[in-house]
C-alpha positions as CSV (number, residue, x, y, z in Angstrom):
1,X,-13.8,27.3,-7.4
2,X,-10.5,25.8,-8.4
3,X,-8.2,24.9,-5.6
4,X,-4.7,26.5,-5.8
5,X,-1.6,24.3,-6.0
6,X,0.3,24.1,-2.7
7,X,3.6,22.5,-1.9
8,X,5.1,22.3,1.6
9,X,8.3,20.5,2.4
10,X,10.0,20.0,5.7
11,X,13.2,18.2,6.7
12,X,13.9,16.5,10.0
13,X,16.9,14.3,10.9
14,X,16.9,11.3,8.5
15,X,13.5,12.2,7.0
16,X,12.0,14.6,4.5
17,X,8.2,15.0,4.0
18,X,6.4,16.8,1.2
19,X,2.7,17.7,1.1
20,X,1.2,18.5,-2.2
21,X,-2.2,19.8,-3.4
22,X,-2.1,19.9,-7.2
23,X,-4.6,21.6,-9.4
24,X,-2.8,20.6,-12.6
25,X,-4.8,18.0,-14.7
26,X,-4.5,16.5,-18.1
27,X,-1.4,14.9,-19.6
28,X,2.1,15.4,-18.1
29,X,5.2,13.4,-16.9
30,X,5.8,13.7,-13.2
31,X,8.5,11.3,-11.9
32,X,8.4,10.2,-8.3
33,X,11.6,9.9,-6.3
34,X,13.0,6.4,-5.9
35,X,13.0,4.7,-2.4
36,X,10.2,7.0,-1.3
37,X,6.8,6.4,0.2
38,X,3.7,8.2,-0.9
39,X,0.0,8.3,0.1
40,X,-2.7,9.7,-2.2
41,X,-5.5,11.1,-0.1
42,X,-8.2,11.6,-2.8
43,X,-9.9,8.9,-4.8
44,X,-9.9,8.9,-8.6
45,X,-11.9,6.9,-11.1
46,X,-9.0,6.9,-13.6
47,X,-5.3,7.8,-13.5
48,X,-2.5,6.9,-15.9
49,X,1.0,6.0,-14.6
50,X,4.0,3.9,-15.6
51,X,6.6,1.8,-13.9
52,X,9.9,1.5,-15.9
53,X,8.1,2.8,-19.0
54,X,5.1,0.4,-18.9
55,X,1.9,2.4,-18.7
56,X,-1.3,1.5,-16.9
57,X,-4.6,3.2,-16.5
58,X,-6.4,2.3,-13.2
59,X,-8.6,3.5,-10.5
60,X,-7.0,5.2,-7.4
61,X,-8.8,4.5,-4.1
62,X,-8.5,7.1,-1.4
63,X,-5.7,6.5,0.9
64,X,-3.6,4.4,-1.5
65,X,0.0,3.8,-0.5
66,X,3.0,3.7,-2.9
67,X,6.4,2.2,-2.2
68,X,8.6,3.2,-5.2
69,X,11.6,1.1,-4.4
70,X,14.3,1.4,-7.1
71,X,11.8,1.6,-10.0
72,X,11.0,4.5,-12.3
73,X,7.4,5.5,-11.4
74,X,5.9,8.3,-13.5
75,X,2.4,9.9,-13.4
76,X,1.1,10.6,-16.9
77,X,-2.6,11.7,-16.6
78,X,-4.9,13.0,-13.9
79,X,-8.4,14.4,-14.3
80,X,-9.0,16.0,-10.9
81,X,-7.1,17.8,-8.1
82,X,-4.7,15.6,-6.4
83,X,-3.6,15.6,-2.7
84,X,-0.7,13.6,-1.4
85,X,2.1,13.2,1.1
86,X,5.5,11.8,0.0
87,X,8.1,10.7,2.6
88,X,11.7,10.1,2.0
89,X,13.4,8.1,4.7
90,X,17.1,8.1,4.7
91,X,18.2,4.5,3.7
92,X,21.2,4.8,6.1
93,X,18.7,5.3,9.0
94,X,16.7,2.3,7.9
95,X,19.8,0.3,7.8
96,X,20.8,1.4,11.2
97,X,17.5,0.3,12.7
98,X,17.8,-3.0,10.9
99,X,21.2,-3.7,12.3
100,X,20.1,-2.7,15.9
101,X,17.4,-5.3,15.6
102,X,19.6,-8.1,14.4
103,X,18.4,-7.9,10.8
104,X,20.7,-7.9,7.7
105,X,22.1,-4.5,6.8
106,X,21.1,-4.9,3.2
107,X,17.6,-3.4,3.6
108,X,15.7,-2.1,0.6
109,X,12.1,-1.0,0.3
110,X,10.2,-3.3,-2.0
111,X,8.3,-1.9,-5.0
112,X,4.6,-1.9,-4.4
113,X,1.9,0.5,-5.6
114,X,-1.8,1.3,-5.0
115,X,-2.4,-0.8,-1.9
116,X,-4.0,0.0,1.5
117,X,-1.9,0.3,4.6
118,X,-3.7,1.9,7.6
119,X,-0.4,2.5,9.5
120,X,1.3,4.4,6.7
121,X,-1.9,6.2,5.9
122,X,-2.1,7.4,9.6
123,X,1.5,8.5,9.6
124,X,1.0,10.4,6.4
125,X,-2.1,12.2,7.8
126,X,-0.1,13.2,10.9
127,X,2.8,14.5,8.9
128,X,0.3,16.5,6.7
129,X,-1.1,18.1,9.9
130,X,2.4,18.9,11.1
131,X,3.3,20.6,7.8
132,X,0.1,22.6,7.6
133,X,-0.1,23.5,11.3
134,X,3.2,23.0,13.1
135,X,2.4,22.1,16.7
136,X,4.2,21.8,20.1
137,X,7.4,19.8,20.1
138,X,7.5,19.3,16.4
139,X,10.9,17.7,16.3
140,X,10.0,15.1,18.9
141,X,6.7,14.5,17.2
142,X,8.4,13.9,13.8
143,X,11.0,11.7,15.5
144,X,8.3,9.5,16.9
145,X,6.5,9.2,13.5
146,X,9.8,8.4,11.8
147,X,10.5,5.6,14.3
148,X,7.0,4.1,13.8
149,X,7.3,4.2,10.1
150,X,10.8,2.7,10.0
151,X,9.9,-0.3,12.1
152,X,6.6,-0.8,10.2
153,X,8.5,-0.8,6.9
154,X,11.1,-3.3,8.2
155,X,8.4,-5.6,9.5
156,X,6.4,-5.6,6.3
157,X,8.1,-4.1,3.2
158,X,11.8,-4.8,3.3
159,X,13.6,-7.9,2.2
160,X,15.2,-8.4,5.5
161,X,12.0,-7.8,7.4
162,X,10.1,-10.7,6.1
163,X,8.5,-12.7,8.9
164,X,10.0,-16.2,9.5
165,X,6.8,-18.0,8.4
166,X,7.3,-16.5,5.0
167,X,10.8,-18.0,4.7
168,X,9.7,-21.5,5.5
169,X,9.8,-22.7,1.9
170,X,13.0,-21.1,0.6
171,X,14.2,-24.6,-0.4
172,X,11.0,-25.6,-2.2
173,X,10.9,-22.8,-4.8
174,X,8.6,-20.1,-3.2
175,X,11.3,-17.8,-1.9
176,X,10.8,-14.4,-0.5
177,X,11.1,-12.6,-3.9
178,X,8.5,-14.9,-5.5
179,X,6.2,-14.6,-2.6
180,X,6.3,-10.8,-2.8
181,X,5.7,-11.0,-6.5
182,X,2.5,-13.0,-5.8
183,X,1.4,-10.7,-3.0
184,X,1.9,-7.6,-5.2
185,X,-0.1,-9.3,-8.0
186,X,-3.0,-9.9,-5.6
187,X,-2.9,-6.3,-4.4
188,X,-2.9,-5.0,-8.0
189,X,-5.8,-7.2,-9.1
190,X,-8.1,-7.4,-6.1
191,X,-11.1,-6.2,-8.2
192,X,-10.7,-8.9,-10.7
193,X,-11.2,-12.7,-10.8
194,X,-8.0,-14.3,-9.5
195,X,-7.5,-18.0,-9.8
196,X,-4.8,-20.1,-8.2
197,X,-3.5,-20.9,-11.7
198,X,-3.0,-17.2,-12.2
199,X,-0.9,-16.9,-9.1
200,X,1.0,-20.2,-9.8
201,X,1.9,-19.0,-13.3
202,X,3.8,-16.0,-11.9
203,X,6.3,-18.2,-10.1
204,X,6.0,-20.6,-12.1
205,X,4.8,-23.7,-10.4
206,X,2.0,-26.3,-10.8
207,X,-1.2,-25.3,-9.0
208,X,-0.9,-28.1,-6.5
209,X,2.7,-27.3,-5.6
210,X,2.0,-23.6,-5.4
211,X,-1.0,-24.1,-3.1
212,X,1.0,-26.1,-0.7
213,X,4.0,-23.8,-0.9
214,X,1.9,-20.7,-0.4
215,X,0.2,-22.1,2.7
216,X,3.5,-23.2,4.2
217,X,5.0,-19.8,3.6
218,X,2.0,-17.7,4.8
219,X,-0.1,-19.9,7.0
220,X,-3.1,-19.5,4.8
221,X,-4.4,-21.1,1.6
222,X,-4.3,-18.8,-1.5
223,X,-8.1,-18.4,-1.4
224,X,-8.2,-17.4,2.3
225,X,-5.3,-15.0,1.8
226,X,-7.1,-13.4,-1.2
227,X,-10.3,-13.0,0.8
228,X,-8.4,-11.5,3.7
229,X,-6.8,-8.9,1.5
230,X,-10.1,-8.1,-0.1
231,X,-11.7,-7.5,3.3
232,X,-8.8,-5.3,4.4
233,X,-9.1,-3.2,1.3
234,X,-12.8,-2.9,1.9
235,X,-12.2,-1.6,5.4
236,X,-10.1,1.2,4.0
237,X,-12.7,2.1,1.4
238,X,-15.5,2.0,4.0
239,X,-13.5,4.2,6.3
240,X,-12.1,6.9,3.9
241,X,-14.7,7.1,1.1
242,X,-18.4,7.5,0.8
243,X,-18.8,4.9,-1.9
244,X,-21.9,2.8,-1.8
245,X,-21.4,-0.6,-0.2
246,X,-22.3,-2.3,-3.5
247,X,-19.5,-0.2,-5.2
248,X,-17.1,-1.2,-2.4
249,X,-17.9,-4.8,-3.0
250,X,-17.3,-4.5,-6.7
251,X,-13.9,-2.7,-6.2
252,X,-12.6,-5.4,-4.0
253,X,-13.6,-8.3,-6.2
254,X,-16.9,-9.6,-4.8
255,X,-19.6,-10.5,-7.4
256,X,-22.4,-8.9,-5.4
257,X,-23.2,-7.0,-2.2
258,X,-24.8,-10.0,-0.4
259,X,-21.7,-12.2,-1.0
260,X,-19.5,-9.3,0.2
261,X,-21.6,-8.7,3.3
262,X,-21.5,-12.4,4.3
263,X,-17.7,-12.5,4.0
264,X,-17.3,-9.2,5.8
265,X,-19.5,-10.2,8.7
266,X,-17.7,-13.5,9.0
267,X,-14.3,-11.7,9.1
268,X,-15.2,-8.8,11.4
269,X,-18.3,-9.7,13.2
270,X,-20.3,-6.7,11.8
271,X,-21.8,-5.8,8.5
272,X,-20.1,-3.3,6.2
273,X,-22.7,-0.7,7.1
274,X,-22.1,-1.1,10.8
275,X,-18.4,-1.0,10.3
276,X,-18.6,2.3,8.5
277,X,-20.8,3.7,11.3
278,X,-18.3,2.6,13.9
279,X,-15.4,4.3,12.0
280,X,-17.3,7.6,11.4
């Protein structure tokens, strides 16, 4: 039976949340609001979208997060029912929180799409529940979620919220903007082979200079950082999907399941199978 479309929107002070369950499939143009945050709950093998007019067709893992920033993000093709939460946080509120914590007032959400973030995913699930089944002390509940989200965004996804260790090489060429560019590239290509020369070419720098600059800025070598991000993406897929472990390994860029299992156990102390059981 086809699921009906459902739209629910609720506003609280400084934040607006929309829950959508969309049955529409096929080709269309659906523009997302700028400076908003979205979470797609359902996985898709193939979706088509564009940023500033440049189209891409990719997979969409369950629980994927989107930060639209100031870019024109448009959905163009979907083959199955879609379920999502979109959150619009008042930029003035974000600026206020930044100032109160001795950060620069010029705070903007960075642009970043289709990446895992367990905190944002959890906030989205809680807002979904509130929209579908309003509970006791709803305003207080929404206020708490708003504060958690704002601080999380400032810490991780705003120009003024970049940790100090990532600012260490501003004078050497790998500044905050270039570092975010490399990080976004890694998130967008985790399932592919990524070489240091590919990352260095984005900046651009020599491989040697880039490797030193990246480690000084993040505390990790490019290879260790890439492995860390792959393991973190795998955790999300193991938690929110029923994909076979071999498929999870493939989607996060490991050549085979045994290689993936060895890295996962080293990082977490358990096998992917045991991790999934612990999270179920």
